[in-house]
Structure formats: structure tokens, C-alpha cells
KELO-568300 format. One record per residue: residue in three letters; x, y, z of N, C-alpha, C in turn. Coordinates in steps of 0.02 Angstrom, whole numbers, padded with zeros to 5 digits, always signed. Layout:
<recs>
ALAXYZXYZXYZ...
</recs>
This chain:
<recs>
MET+06266+08561+03267+06222+08586+03215+06257+08566+03147LEU+06209+08553+03105+06232+08535+03030+06244+08594+02993THR+06279+08587+02938+06288+08639+02889+06223+08647+02848GLU+06215+08700+02809+06148+08711+02771+06142+08655+02719ARG+06202+08638+02689+06196+08583+02637+06180+08517+02670GLN+06204+08501+02730+06192+08439+02763+06116+08437+02783GLU+06092+08493+02805+06023+08496+02824+05979+08486+02762LEU+05994+08510+02706+05957+08504+02642+05957+08428+02623ILE+06016+08397+02628+06021+08326+02609+05976+08286+02659LEU+05980+08295+02720+05941+08259+02773+05868+08267+02759LYS+05849+08331+02743+05777+08349+02731+05755+08309+02664THR+05797+08309+02617+05784+08272+02557+05771+08198+02567ILE+05818+08167+02606+05818+08098+02614+05748+08084+02654ILE+05732+08125+02705+05666+08108+02737+05610+08116+02692LYS+05605+08168+02654+05551+08185+02608+05545+08126+02559ASP+05599+08104+02530+05590+08050+02477+05576+07983+02511PHE+05602+07967+02571+05590+07906+02605+05516+07905+02626THR+05488+07958+02648+05415+07966+02660+05373+07947+02602GLN+05393+07964+02548+05352+07955+02486+05361+07885+02458THR+05419+07860+02461+05434+07798+02421+05439+07739+02467HIS+05460+07746+02534+05475+07697+02582+05533+07653+02560GLU+05575+07681+02523+05637+07647+02498+05698+07686+02517PRO+05758+07650+02525+05816+07688+02540+05838+07742+02485VAL+05865+07792+02502+05879+07851+02456+05955+07852+02442GLY+05966+07853+02376+06038+07854+02358+06062+07927+02342SER+06128+07933+02330+06157+07999+02318+06130+08034+02256LYS+06119+07989+02206+06096+08021+02137+06030+08042+02144THR+05984+08009+02188+05913+08037+02201+05919+08101+02232VAL+05961+08105+02282+05967+08166+02321+05992+08225+02274MET+06044+08210+02233+06068+08260+02188+06020+08290+02144SER+05974+08246+02115+05924+08272+02070+05871+08315+02106GLN+05870+08318+02172+05819+08355+02203+05845+08418+02241LEU+05911+08425+02250+05939+08479+02283+05932+08546+02244PRO+05918+08603+02273+05914+08662+02236+05979+08692+02211MET+06033+08666+02231+06103+08687+02207+06136+08632+02173LYS+06187+08650+02131+06223+08597+02093+06282+08574+02137VAL+06273+08510+02150+06328+08474+02194+06336+08404+02162SER+06404+08380+02157+06420+08322+02130+06393+08263+02173SER+06386+08207+02137+06366+08145+02177+06416+08125+02225ALA+06478+08137+02212+06534+08120+02261+06529+08158+02324THR+06515+08225+02314+06508+08273+02371+06450+08252+02413ILE+06395+08233+02385+06334+08210+02419+06350+08147+02461ARG+06391+08100+02427+06409+08043+02464+06452+08050+02527ASN+06495+08103+02517+06536+08122+02577+06490+08156+02631GLU+06445+08193+02609+06402+08229+02661+06358+08173+02693MET+06338+08125+02659+06292+08071+02677+06338+08028+02732ALA+06397+08022+02717+06439+07984+02767+06449+08022+02831VAL+06450+08089+02825+06455+08128+02886+06388+08126+02927LEU+06329+08122+02893+06268+08115+02929+06258+08048+02958GLU+06292+07995+02925+06282+07930+02950+06327+07924+03013GLU+06389+07961+03009+06435+07953+03070+06399+07990+03130GLN+06362+08033+03117+06321+08067+03170+06259+08037+03191GLY+06248+07981+03160+06189+07940+03183+06120+07969+03154LEU+06119+08011+03105+06060+08040+03081+06028+08001+03026ILE+06068+07960+02985+06040+07918+02940+06076+07853+02945GLU+06041+07802+02914+06071+07730+02918+06073+07700+02854LYS+06121+07652+02842+06127+07616+02778+06092+07549+02792THR+06052+07530+02743+06019+07466+02748+06061+07409+02719HIS+06047+07353+02742+06090+07292+02717+06080+07277+02643SER+06024+07297+02613+06005+07280+02544+06018+07333+02489SER+06045+07393+02514+06048+07444+02468+06105+07493+02493SER+06135+07528+02441+06182+07579+02462+06152+07644+02477GLY+06081+07650+02474+06047+07702+02493+06040+07713+02572ARG+06014+07769+02594+06007+07779+02663+05936+07791+02687ILE+05920+07781+02746+05855+07794+02775+05864+07836+02839PRO+05819+07880+02855+05826+07918+02919+05825+07874+02982SER+05868+07895+03027+05865+07860+03094+05818+07896+03140SER+05806+07868+03200+05767+07903+03246+05797+07971+03266ASP+05859+07974+03271+05891+08036+03286+05885+08084+03226GLY+05890+08055+03169+05880+08098+03106+05809+08135+03107TYR+05761+08093+03119+05696+08121+03128+05686+08170+03177ARG+05721+08162+03234+05717+08206+03292+05742+08274+03272TYR+05808+08270+03239+05838+08336+03216+05793+08369+03166TYR+05760+08332+03122+05716+08360+03069+05659+08397+03101LEU+05627+08363+03150+05571+08393+03187+05586+08451+03229ASP+05647+08452+03258+05666+08509+03297+05692+08566+03259HIS+05716+08557+03200+05752+08612+03164+05727+08627+03095LEU+05697+08575+03060+05691+08584+02990+05618+08578+02967VAL+05571+08551+03003+05508+08538+02980+05469+08606+02973GLU+05427+08609+02923+05389+08670+02906+05315+08645+02895PRO+05268+08664+02934+05200+08645+02919+05174+08667+02850LEU+05137+08620+02812+05117+08637+02747+05045+08658+02749GLN+05029+08704+02704+04957+08718+02694+04922+08664+02661LEU+04864+08643+02681+04830+08588+02652+04785+08612+02592PRO+04768+08562+02554+04718+08581+02500+04652+08610+02522GLU+04626+08653+02488+04561+08685+02510+04509+08638+02524SER+04509+08580+02488+04458+08527+02494+04461+08497+02565ILE+04523+08490+02593+04527+08467+02666+04501+08514+02717TYR+04510+08576+02709+04482+08627+02755+04411+08625+02743ASN+04382+08624+02684+04308+08622+02676+04276+08558+02709GLN+04310+08505+02702+04284+08445+02731+04283+08451+02811ILE+04331+08477+02839+04336+08486+02912+04278+08530+02932VAL+04267+08592+02903+04220+08637+02920+04149+08608+02911CYS+04143+08568+02858+04073+08539+02844+04060+08489+02896GLN+04102+08447+02913+04090+08391+02961+04076+08421+03031LEU+04111+08471+03049+04103+08503+03116+04040+08549+03117ASP+04014+08562+03060+03960+08612+03056+03892+08586+03071ARG+03887+08517+03075+03818+08487+03079+03798+08499+03156PRO+03733+08491+03169+03707+08503+03235+03733+08449+03286PHE+03751+08467+03342+03771+08424+03396+03733+08439+03459HIS+03717+08387+03498+03675+08398+03559+03715+08400+03626GLN+03775+08374+03619+03818+08373+03679+03894+08387+03662VAL+03932+08413+03709+03999+08419+03696+04038+08359+03676ASN+04015+08306+03708+04050+08239+03693+04040+08215+03622GLU+03982+08231+03595+03972+08215+03522+04022+08252+03474ILE+04033+08315+03494+04084+08354+03453+04151+08322+03458VAL+04171+08305+03518+04239+08280+03531+04246+08212+03499GLN+04193+08173+03502+04195+08106+03469+04201+08114+03393GLU+04167+08163+03366+04168+08173+03297+04237+08197+03270ALA+04269+08233+03318+04337+08259+03300+04384+08204+03291ALA+04379+08152+03337+04426+08093+03326+04408+08057+03264LYS+04348+08050+03242+04328+08017+03179+04355+08056+03120ILE+04347+08125+03122+04367+08166+03062+04442+08155+03054LEU+04483+08164+03108+04555+08156+03102+04575+08089+03081SER+04541+08034+03101+04559+07968+03079+04543+07961+03006ASP+04485+07982+02983+04461+07976+02913+04512+08015+02863LEU+04534+08074+02890+04576+08116+02846+04645+08088+02840THR+04672+08049+02886+04739+08030+02887+04750+07954+02878ASN+04700+07910+02894+04708+07840+02900+04756+07823+02954TYR+04757+07861+03010+04794+07844+03067+04747+07834+03123THR+04772+07822+03181+04732+07814+03245+04728+07886+03276ALA+04668+07906+03287+04661+07975+03312+04632+07972+03385PHE+04647+08025+03422+04624+08034+03492+04592+08101+03501ALA+04541+08110+03538+04517+08175+03551+04494+08175+03625GLU+04514+08221+03665+04497+08229+03730+04462+08293+03743GLY+04401+08291+03777+04360+08350+03783+04394+08399+03835PRO+04367+08460+03840+04384+08510+03885+04376+08488+03956GLU+04418+08514+04002+04408+08499+04075+04333+08513+04096SER+04309+08469+04143+04242+08478+04162+04231+08498+04239ARG+04292+08512+04269+04283+08524+04342+04244+08581+04366HIS+04243+08632+04320+04211+08695+04339+04138+08704+04308VAL+04120+08647+04277+04049+08644+04250+03997+08646+04312LEU+03942+08677+04304+03893+08680+04358+03838+08630+04352ILE+03820+08600+04405+03762+08555+04407+03695+08594+04400THR+03653+08576+04351+03590+08612+04342+03528+08570+04360GLY+03537+08507+04364+03475+08465+04380+03498+08389+04386PHE+03453+08357+04424+03461+08285+04433+03394+08252+04437ARG+03394+08192+04401+03330+08158+04395+03349+08080+04407ILE+03295+08046+04434+03300+07974+04433+03237+07948+04406VAL+03243+07907+04350+03188+07884+04313+03185+07810+04323PRO+03122+07781+04352+03116+07714+04357+03115+07674+04289LEU+03146+07620+04285+03146+07578+04225+03111+07512+04239SER+03114+07485+04299+03082+07423+04318+03076+07422+04394ASN+03052+07370+04425+03050+07366+04494+03112+07380+04532ARG+03168+07360+04504+03231+07361+04540+03282+07406+04502GLN+03264+07432+04447+03315+07467+04409+03286+07543+04395VAL+03338+07585+04399+03325+07659+04386+03382+07688+04340MET+03361+07745+04309+03416+07780+04271+03430+07848+04306ALA+03486+07856+04326+03505+07922+04357+03534+07968+04304ILE+03507+08030+04305+03523+08079+04248+03544+08145+04279LEU+03605+08163+04264+03634+08226+04288+03641+08270+04230VAL+03618+08335+04236+03624+08384+04187+03667+08443+04209THR+03715+08466+04163+03759+08520+04185+03746+08576+04138ASN+03778+08638+04156+03761+08697+04118+03796+08704+04050ASN+03835+08657+04035+03867+08658+03964+03827+08613+03917GLY+03765+08593+03938+03721+08554+03896+03731+08480+03896ASN+03784+08457+03935+03793+08384+03941+03746+08348+03985VAL+03727+08290+03969+03680+08246+04003+03714+08182+04025GLN+03726+08167+04082+03763+08109+04107+03713+08060+04135SER+03710+07998+04108+03660+07953+04134+03689+07882+04146GLN+03663+07848+04195+03684+07781+04210+03626+07740+04236VAL+03625+07678+04221+03574+07628+04248+03602+07596+04309TYR+03556+07590+04364+03577+07556+04422+03525+07504+04443SER+03549+07455+04475+03501+07408+04509+03497+07428+04584LEU+03438+07440+04607+03431+07461+04675+03432+07407+04725PRO+03447+07423+04790+03443+07374+04845+03372+07356+04853ARG+03364+07292+04876+03296+07262+04882+03251+07310+04925PHE+03273+07337+04975+03230+07371+05020+03227+07448+05014THR+03252+07470+04953+03251+07541+04940+03178+07554+04912ASN+03142+07602+04939+03076+07618+04912+03076+07686+04877GLY+03018+07693+04844+03010+07759+04806+03016+07824+04838GLU+02993+07823+04902+02997+07879+04941+03065+07898+04958GLU+03113+07856+04972+03182+07867+04980+03215+07895+04919ILE+03195+07867+04860+03221+07892+04799+03201+07964+04789GLU+03142+07981+04797+03113+08047+04788+03151+08096+04837LYS+03162+08073+04897+03198+08115+04943+03268+08131+04923ALA+03298+08078+04891+03368+08085+04869+03367+08140+04817VAL+03324+08137+04768+03316+08187+04712+03310+08255+04742ARG+03263+08267+04787+03254+08334+04819+03315+08360+04853LEU+03351+08313+04882+03412+08328+04916+03464+08357+04869ILE+03468+08318+04814+03524+08341+04767+03507+08408+04736ASN+03444+08414+04715+03426+08476+04684+03427+08535+04732ASP+03413+08525+04794+03411+08579+04840+03482+08600+04865GLU+03526+08546+04866+03589+08560+04898+03650+08565+04849LEU+03641+08536+04791+03694+08535+04737+03688+08573+04673VAL+03629+08582+04657+03617+08621+04597+03642+08690+04604GLY+03686+08715+04557+03720+08782+04558+03791+08777+04579LYS+03813+08716+04605+03876+08702+04628+03918+08674+04568SER+03985+08687+04565+04024+08659+04511+04042+08588+04532LEU+04056+08546+04483+04072+08474+04495+04133+08474+04542SER+04182+08518+04534+04240+08511+04576+04226+08535+04648ALA+04178+08573+04661+04157+08589+04728+04123+08539+04770VAL+04095+08487+04736+04061+08432+04769+04113+08382+04790SER+04141+08384+04846+04189+08333+04872+04154+08271+04896PRO+04187+08216+04897+04161+08149+04925+04135+08161+05003GLU+04176+08202+05039+04159+08217+05109+04090+08257+05112MET+04082+08310+05069+04021+08341+05071+03966+08298+05051LEU+03972+08256+05000+03921+08213+04978+03901+08165+05035SER+03946+08136+05067+03937+08085+05121+03897+08117+05176GLU+03918+08179+05197+03886+08213+05254+03815+08227+05238LEU+03799+08250+05178+03730+08264+05157+03686+08204+05156VAL+03712+08155+05124+03673+08089+05115+03657+08058+05183ASN+03709+08054+05227+03701+08016+05289+03657+08062+05339ARG+03666+08125+05333+03625+08172+05376+03549+08167+05364GLN+03531+08167+05304+03465+08175+05282+03429+08111+05259LEU+03466+08059+05236+03433+07999+05215+03428+07944+05258GLY+03487+07922+05286+03492+07865+05333+03470+07801+05291GLY+03447+07753+05324+03425+07689+05289+03472+07662+05243ASN+03457+07661+05178+03504+07638+05129+03550+07697+05099ALA+03573+07738+05145+03619+07795+05123+03679+07772+05088ASP+03709+07720+05104+03768+07696+05073+03760+07680+05001ASP+03707+07648+04982+03688+07630+04913+03671+07694+04875LEU+03638+07738+04899+03618+07797+04864+03679+07842+04855LEU+03722+07843+04908+03786+07881+04901+03827+07852+04845SER+03833+07789+04839+03876+07757+04789+03845+07776+04720LEU+03779+07772+04712+03745+07791+04650+03761+07865+04628LEU+03755+07908+04674+03765+07980+04662+03840+07992+04649SER+03883+07963+04683+03955+07971+04676+03973+07954+04606ASP+03953+07892+04581+03972+07868+04516+03951+07914+04461VAL+03891+07942+04465+03866+07991+04417+03904+08054+04416LEU+03920+08081+04470+03962+08146+04475+04034+08132+04452LYS+04059+08074+04470+04128+08057+04450+04134+08056+04372ASP+04086+08018+04339+04086+08016+04264+04075+08085+04234ALA+04032+08126+04268+04018+08190+04234+04080+08235+04238ALA+04120+08229+04291+04179+08269+04302+04243+08243+04265SER+04241+08185+04239+04302+08157+04203+04303+08184+04133GLU+04365+08195+04111+04375+08210+04040+04355+08153+03996GLN+04319+08163+03942+04298+08110+03898+04350+08102+03841MET+04374+08042+03840+04424+08025+03786+04391+07979+03731TYR+04406+07994+03670+04381+07957+03616+04435+07936+03570VAL+04434+07874+03546+04486+07849+03504+04452+07822+03437ASP+04478+07837+03378+04450+07813+03319+04508+07789+03275GLY+04489+07739+03234+04540+07714+03183+04586+07666+03213GLN+04568+07627+03259+04620+07578+03291+04640+07531+03241ILE+04598+07511+03189+04609+07465+03140+04674+07487+03098ASN+04683+07552+03095+04745+07578+03056+04809+07561+03089LEU+04807+07538+03152+04871+07516+03182+04898+07456+03145LEU+04860+07416+03116+04884+07357+03079+04926+07377+03017ASN+04912+07439+02990+04951+07461+02933+05025+07466+02943ASN+05045+07476+03006+05112+07484+03026+05140+07432+03073ALA+05095+07381+03086+05115+07327+03135+05165+07279+03104THR+05221+07266+03137+05270+07219+03115+05283+07163+03158GLY+05251+07164+03220+05263+07112+03267+05218+07049+03257ASN+05220+07003+03307+05180+06943+03303+05108+06958+03322VAL+05069+06909+03323+04997+06918+03335+04986+06939+03410GLN+05026+06912+03455+05022+06935+03524+05035+07009+03531ASP+05089+07032+03497+05104+07106+03501+05046+07146+03475ILE+05015+07125+03419+04960+07162+03391+04899+07161+03444ARG+04888+07106+03475+04834+07101+03523+04853+07151+03581SER+04910+07147+03604+04926+07193+03664+04923+07264+03643LEU+04936+07275+03576+04931+07348+03556+04859+07372+03558TYR+04814+07329+03537+04741+07345+03539+04715+07351+03613GLU+04738+07308+03656+04721+07312+03727+04742+07373+03760MET+04799+07398+03735+04829+07461+03767+04775+07514+03757PHE+04737+07519+03707+04694+07577+03696+04625+07564+03732ASP+04621+07515+03772+04561+07503+03811+04577+07526+03883GLN+04637+07547+03896+04659+07570+03965+04663+07644+03967ASN+04617+07676+04005+04615+07748+04010+04681+07774+04033ASP+04711+07744+04085+04774+07769+04118+04831+07766+04064MET+04831+07717+04022+04883+07712+03972+04877+07765+03922ILE+04811+07778+03901+04800+07833+03849+04821+07895+03880SER+04805+07912+03941+04820+07974+03976+04894+07985+03974SER+04931+07930+03994+05003+07935+03997+05033+07947+03924LEU+05003+07917+03881+05027+07920+03806+05013+07997+03783LEU+04961+08025+03805+04947+08093+03775+04975+08149+03818SER+05006+08131+03877+05033+08189+03915+05098+08207+03880PHE+05109+08273+03876+05170+08292+03841+05196+08358+03874GLU+05258+08364+03863+05296+08429+03896+05290+08479+03841GLY+05291+08542+03870+05288+08597+03828+05232+08643+03840ASP+05235+08705+03821+05182+08754+03832+05132+08748+03781GLY+05067+08731+03798+05015+08723+03750+04990+08787+03720ASN+05014+08842+03750+04999+08909+03727+05047+08937+03679ASP+05101+08901+03666+05153+08920+03614+05128+08913+03548GLU+05104+08973+03515+05078+08968+03449+05130+08955+03396HIS+05196+08962+03408+05243+08946+03364+05256+08871+03355PHE+05247+08836+03410+05254+08760+03408+05193+08727+03444PRO+05136+08736+03413+05074+08708+03448+05070+08633+03447VAL+05109+08600+03400+05102+08526+03396+05166+08494+03415GLN+05159+08450+03466+05217+08413+03492+05221+08347+03459VAL+05283+08321+03441+05294+08257+03411+05337+08214+03452LYS+05314+08152+03465+05354+08107+03501+05369+08048+03454LEU+05430+08024+03450+05444+07966+03411+05441+07904+03448GLY+05443+07847+03415+05433+07785+03450+05473+07769+03510SER+05541+07791+03507+05584+07779+03561+05570+07823+03620GLU+05528+07874+03609+05515+07920+03666+05442+07905+03695LEU+05408+07855+03667+05339+07834+03688+05348+07783+03744PRO+05295+07778+03787+05302+07731+03851+05298+07659+03839SER+05290+07635+03778+05287+07566+03768+05329+07543+03708ASP+05362+07486+03713+05403+07462+03659+05362+07439+03601LEU+05295+07428+03612+05250+07410+03561+05242+07467+03509LEU+05258+07529+03529+05248+07587+03487+05316+07608+03455LYS+05361+07565+03452+05433+07587+03428+05430+07608+03352ASN+05379+07582+03314+05379+07600+03242+05327+07659+03230TYR+05303+07691+03283+05256+07742+03276+05283+07812+03295SER+05242+07859+03282+05253+07927+03304+05188+07956+03330LEU+05191+07996+03380+05131+08027+03409+05131+08107+03401LEU+05085+08132+03370+05074+08203+03364+05019+08223+03410THR+05036+08274+03456+04988+08295+03507+04977+08373+03507ALA+04923+08395+03513+04905+08467+03514+04853+08480+03565SER+04857+08535+03603+04809+08552+03643+04766+08611+03611TYR+04699+08618+03639+04662+08674+03608+04628+08700+03670SER+04619+08771+03663+04587+08807+03719+04516+08828+03700VAL+04475+08823+03753+04403+08841+03750+04390+08893+03802GLY+04433+08938+03810+04430+08995+03855+04418+08968+03925SER+04366+08993+03960+04353+08977+04027+04329+08908+04039HIS+04312+08874+03984+04282+08806+03989+04344+08754+03994GLY+04404+08776+03985+04465+08731+03992+04497+08713+03929ARG+04542+08667+03932+04578+08645+03876+04568+08571+03861GLY+04574+08555+03800+04566+08486+03774+04631+08463+03735THR+04630+08403+03712+04689+08378+03675+04663+08340+03612ILE+04703+08343+03561+04697+08299+03499+04756+08270+03488ALA+04760+08207+03459+04822+08174+03440+04812+08124+03387LEU+04868+08112+03354+04872+08061+03299+04932+08018+03310LEU+04919+07952+03303+04968+07899+03305+04975+07864+03241GLY+05035+07877+03207+05047+07847+03141+05117+07824+03133PRO+05134+07800+03073+05203+07773+03065+05259+07823+03076THR+05315+07803+03093+05371+07851+03099+05389+07892+03037ASN+05376+07859+02979+05392+07893+02916+05336+07926+02887MET+05287+07953+02933+05232+07994+02904+05250+08059+02876PRO+05215+08090+02837+05227+08153+02808+05217+08211+02862TYR+05266+08227+02900+05257+08265+02955+05232+08335+02944SER+05259+08366+02886+05238+08434+02868+05164+08438+02858GLN+05136+08393+02821+05065+08386+02809+05023+08375+02877MET+05051+08330+02911+05011+08316+02974+05011+08371+03026ILE+05067+08397+03034+05074+08455+03079+05030+08516+03058GLY+05028+08527+02990+04987+08578+02965+04913+08565+02977LEU+04895+08498+02966+04824+08477+02979+04806+08487+03055MET+04849+08466+03097+04835+08472+03169+04830+08543+03196GLU+04872+08588+03169+04872+08656+03188+04800+08688+03167TYR+04780+08670+03104+04716+08697+03082+04658+08667+03122PHE+04655+08601+03130+04605+08569+03158+04591+08588+03234ARG+04644+08597+03269+04635+08619+03341+04600+08686+03346GLN+04615+08729+03299+04581+08795+03302+04509+08790+03279GLU+04494+08748+03230+04421+08737+03211+04380+08704+03264LEU+04412+08658+03300+04376+08617+03347+04362+08669+03406ALA+04411+08711+03426+04401+08758+03478+04341+08808+03460LYS+04342+08831+03400+04287+08873+03375+04222+08842+03380LYS+04213+08779+03359+04150+08741+03364+04128+08737+03434LEU+04175+08720+03480+04156+08710+03551+04135+08781+03582LEU+04170+08834+03566+04150+08898+03594+04088+08917+03566ASP+04073+08904+03505+04006+08916+03472+03952+08877+03512TYR+03968+08813+03525+03916+08771+03565+03906+08798+03632TYR+03957+08816+03675+03949+08837+03740+03915+08905+03743GLY+03922+08941+03688+03889+09007+03688+03812+09000+03689LYS+03789+08943+03672+03716+08934+03671+03684+08928+03739PHE+03731+08917+03790+03706+08909+03857+03722+08964+03904GLN+03743+09019+03874+03763+09077+03915+03706+09132+03912
</recs>
């Protein structure tokens, strides 16, 4: 552990570097410390911090910048969430207060709000859907060979997909499938409908083109049960990109891969810990070398019996952590309130 004075110096260097993006010298630190300390003493303390790998000397200046370990120490021991301006709180409440027709619309808007407020890349994942109940199923003809399958759940979500039907599938078989689903599956949770149950029902009662109809139904149920992930502000990645064109292209492609995003947003720690609700991973702790100059802030939010969701921000390593953590703490609570209010309409 560092001494109180060393912690103050490290905190000052990080704060100043975040604002100016320039190496910080001893005189700059001296002018900002709350106690009277000589420039020579500060230089000695900075040398100690450098020996411990918490700050680094750049080749072009005698000033210092925080190292990855320095940021980690700061985040683990020194950072304090800041209260945001009232205008920011009002903006969040206002944008979340407009009418929404589905949970997914709220979650998608959450990613947009976070990105707009920070100019970073934002992620929002909706609450778990496994315990949502099926309330209805419809198939709407679009043309001779195309239909739209529509699944409705008790949280107000509507999942729809367009399918091309097999050549020999007739309207009577389709109607029989709809009756089957509404008779057998309505009232069951999405998690209770296993592939084995679905296969047994369809094959026992439909025959003929059962495999094609089973595939159609399985796809709709799978999409309805999956957590919806939204990303906004990908263009902001360019603000901190230092690699070549191929690296930038690879970075963009990364966010088209759901598995990669899920891996990125998975984090250790108790999401119920109200003292540390926001987790921070630095670039060296992220799963791709393409993200070495970035940091990821992740927070979960609870919607009671409806499950938990996740919000996240990906920005530069030298982001203003106090402000961003304060924003994330407030935002996750407001998003949970909005979703609970929405779910309440269906109870």
C-alpha cells in the first residue's frame, strides 16, 4: 500500500492526465496538492511511484503518466463516484420517460442514451427471458410461400420472423400447427419448452412436413428466450483507435459477434454489491489485444423476478472514471425503475 501522500500524488497525476492528456510534472502536482510540499519531495515520491510501476516517464517529457497498474490501484483504492450535473439526471429521466411498446425498445434506448451522454461505445442487455410465459402464437400469410410467425409473451414482447414454407405445406397444416401451439404451449415459460418436448408434440400431431414446422417454431422460441443485446456508438471507437486500418476493421467486426460481446461483458463480482456496483476492466484485462487502449465499465441491474440485465461503456483508458462510474450507478437504477414500471402494466 502507498502512503497517504503518495496516493494523493497518484490521484492528482491521473486527474490531470485525464483532463489534459499530457504528461504531468512535479510543479503541476505541487500546485494541486492540499498540503504544502516541496517540488523536490514530490519528485522523490514520483520516483517511488515509478519504481513500483504505477506511473511512467515518457520519452519527450520529464512528466509522468499513469501506467496500467497505476490505474488499477486508483480504481481499487482511490476512485470516488462523482455526482453529475442536474441537467444530466434530467436528460436521462426525460429520455426514459417516453412511451415504449416493448422491453427491447427500452433496452435499445438505454444503449443510445449512454452513448450520447459519454461519446463512448455503449452496451445494454435486457433482463433474462427464460421465465417469461408464452401467451399466444400466430402465423400470418404474406404470400404463396411466405408467412410471418408471431410469438407473444406475458411481458409485452412480440417476437416475429418471416419464413419461406416448403412447397407442399398447405394452409390446413399451418392452422393445425397454430392450434397445437396455443393448446399445448400457451401458459408455459420459455425455459419449460425443451427441444425434446417440442419435437414430441410436433411429430405426434402433425406428421407430413413436421420437420419444417418444427424448425420454424424452434427458431421463434429460441429468439424469444435469448437475451437481447444492443450496441450504440461504435463510431466512437475511432476516437481512441491507434492501430492500422485492418485493426480498426477487426475492432468493428468484433461487435458483430454475439459470443465475443457476451465474453466481453461477463465480469466477476457480486452484482448485488451496492458498494461496488460498477466493475472496471482495463485494456490488459480484456479478452482482445485490439482493446489494449480501452477500458470497460460494466454494471448489472435487477428487475426483481424478471431477472437481471447489464449495461456497459467502452472508452479510452484515460477516461474520467469518477464521472463515468457515477453515471453508471445512477443509470442502472433508473433503467431498472423504468423496466419495473413497464412490467407492472402486464400484471
